[in-house]
N, C-alpha and C positions, 0 to 999 in steps of 0.2 A: 503492499499498499505506499503509495507517494504521500506522504507527511506534508511536504511542503515545495513546490515548482521554485523556491526562490523567486527574486524579487521582477525575474525580466523572462521567468517559466521555459530556463533554459534546463534540462532536464533529460537523460537518457538513460537506456539500460543495454549491454553489450559487453563484449568477450576483448581483452586484452591480456597483451603479454605480463608477467611477470612485471612488478617496475612503472607499470602506466602512471603517467602523475594524475593524482584525483583532482588537482586545480587546474585552469584554465584550459583543456582539453576536454573533447567528450568522447566517448568511443566511437568508432567509423571516419573518424577526421585524418586521423593518421594511420600509414602504414601498420599492418598486421592485426588491427583492429578491430572492428563489425560495431554497429550501435544503430537500433530503435529512436528514434528523436520526439519526446513529448509534444515539443512546439510545433511542428509539421507533419508528422506522424511516417515521417519519410525513413529508408533505411539505408546507413553508410556503410560501405566497404572499404577503410583504405584511404579514403579521397574527400573530398569535399562537395561532393556531387549527389544529391543521394536520389532513390525512387520511391516512388507512393507505394507503403505498404499495408497503413492501419489508420485508424484516426487516431488526432492527436491526444493526448493524456495529460493529467496534470494532477495536481492536487486532490486529494481524496481516493485518486483512482488504482486499481491493483492490478500490475503491469508485471511481465514477466518472461524469461527467454527461454527455450529449450533445445536441445545440441539431439541429433540425432545419429547415430553413428552405427557404421558397415558392421554386419559379423565378422568376429576375427576372420583375419584370411582373408576377406574380401575387399578387393581394392576400393579406396574412396573415389566417391563423385566429384567428380568439380561442378561447383557454382559459375 
């Protein structure tokens, strides 16, 4: 559940490598990250141009991410 979207409504959920800065960057804007952004409902993957994905979200909404892994020994699909 999003407790506060902050003053400007910039909030995101996503994946990033260990050591990703917790301030001034959102997942998906930089290399090796992926993020779903609440202000516009777009997903971003490793650069600053997103694509439509879902509804915008903010304070009071419950959001999350999921990850589907291939079976052991199967080659991973490319997105």
